[in-house]
C-alpha positions as CSV (number, residue, x, y, z in Angstrom):
1,M,-1.2,5.2,-4.8
2,M,-3.4,3.4,-7.1
3,K,-2.6,1.5,-10.7
4,P,-2.9,4.2,-12.9
5,K,-5.8,4.2,-14.9
6,M,-6.2,5.3,-18.7
7,M,-8.5,8.4,-19.5
8,V,-9.4,9.3,-22.8
9,H,-11.5,12.5,-24.1
10,G,-11.8,12.9,-27.8
11,S,-8.6,12.5,-29.1
12,L,-6.5,12.8,-25.8
13,A,-5.1,10.0,-23.6
14,R,-3.7,10.1,-20.3
15,C,-2.6,8.0,-17.6
16,I,-3.7,9.0,-14.3
17,S,-2.9,7.7,-11.2
18,S,-4.6,9.8,-8.5
19,P,-8.0,8.5,-7.4
20,E,-9.0,12.2,-7.5
21,E,-8.0,13.2,-10.9
22,V,-9.7,10.4,-11.7
23,E,-13.2,11.0,-10.3
24,R,-12.5,15.1,-11.4
25,L,-11.8,13.9,-15.3
26,L,-15.0,11.2,-14.8
27,S,-17.6,14.1,-13.9
28,Q,-15.9,16.0,-16.9
29,G,-17.2,13.5,-19.8
30,W,-13.7,11.8,-20.1
31,L,-14.0,7.9,-19.8
32,I,-11.7,5.0,-18.7
33,G,-9.9,3.4,-21.6
34,A,-9.0,-0.3,-22.2
35,P,-5.5,-0.6,-24.4
36,K,-6.3,-2.5,-27.5
37,A,-3.9,-5.6,-28.3
38,K,-1.2,-4.6,-30.6
39,T,-0.7,-8.0,-32.4
40,A,-2.4,-11.2,-33.0
41,M,-0.6,-12.9,-30.1
42,A,-1.5,-10.3,-27.4
43,K,-4.5,-11.7,-25.8
44,R,-2.9,-14.9,-25.7
45,M,0.3,-13.4,-23.8
46,R,-1.6,-11.2,-21.7
47,V,-3.7,-14.0,-20.5
48,T,-0.5,-16.0,-19.8
49,R,1.4,-13.1,-17.6
50,E,-2.0,-13.1,-15.5
51,R,-1.4,-16.7,-15.0
52,R,1.9,-17.0,-14.2
53,R,1.1,-14.0,-11.8
54,A,-1.4,-15.9,-10.1
55,E,1.1,-19.0,-9.9
56,G,3.5,-16.7,-8.4
57,W,6.1,-16.6,-11.1
58,L,8.5,-13.8,-10.7
59,Q,9.0,-12.0,-14.4
60,L,12.9,-10.1,-14.2
61,D,14.3,-8.0,-16.9
62,L,17.7,-8.2,-16.1
63,W,20.9,-5.4,-17.3
64,L,23.9,-6.6,-17.5
65,P,27.3,-4.1,-17.3
66,P,29.7,-4.6,-20.6
67,D,32.4,-5.9,-18.5
68,V,30.1,-8.7,-17.2
69,I,28.7,-9.9,-20.2
70,A,31.8,-11.9,-21.2
71,A,32.0,-14.1,-17.7
72,V,28.3,-14.8,-18.3
73,K,28.5,-16.1,-22.0
74,A,31.8,-17.9,-20.9
75,A,30.1,-19.4,-17.7
76,K,27.4,-20.1,-21.0
77,L,27.3,-23.8,-21.8
78,P,26.6,-24.8,-25.8
79,G,23.3,-24.6,-26.5
80,E,21.8,-23.5,-23.1
81,S,19.3,-20.7,-22.4
82,Y,20.3,-17.8,-20.2
83,E,17.3,-19.2,-18.2
84,A,18.8,-22.5,-17.9
85,L,22.4,-20.6,-16.7
86,F,20.6,-18.9,-14.2
87,I,19.1,-22.2,-12.7
88,R,22.2,-24.4,-12.9
89,L,24.0,-21.5,-11.6
90,V,21.6,-21.0,-8.4
91,K,21.5,-24.5,-7.8
92,K,25.7,-24.8,-7.9
93,L,25.6,-22.3,-5.2
94,G,23.6,-24.4,-3.2
95,A,20.8,-22.5,-2.8
96,S,18.2,-25.5,-3.6
97,D,19.0,-29.3,-5.2
98,D,15.4,-29.7,-6.4
99,L,14.7,-26.5,-8.6
100,P,12.0,-27.3,-10.8
101,Q,13.2,-27.6,-14.7
102,V,11.3,-24.3,-16.4
103,N,9.7,-24.2,-20.0
104,I,9.6,-20.4,-20.6
105,L,7.2,-20.9,-23.6
106,N,4.1,-22.3,-21.9
């Protein structure tokens, strides 16, 4: 499976994952489109994501069930971010005593 490509033709746009389908649409006059930035910060955010991936960072989206949220909020120190809470708890579990401090705003 390949990374999906945005194919555009006239007023139509589709994301295609099949190399055969991409070739078929290209032969029919479709073009490979590039998404346009939706905000003024989009380019900076995209470059930051690409740089972090190259440096080995891992982006996580975390969804917590309602019954766990109270426990997480109780474990958080005053003024502590969720990121700092996560790193503090990982250190406390003994996974690594020398985890780096992370600033997510870089």
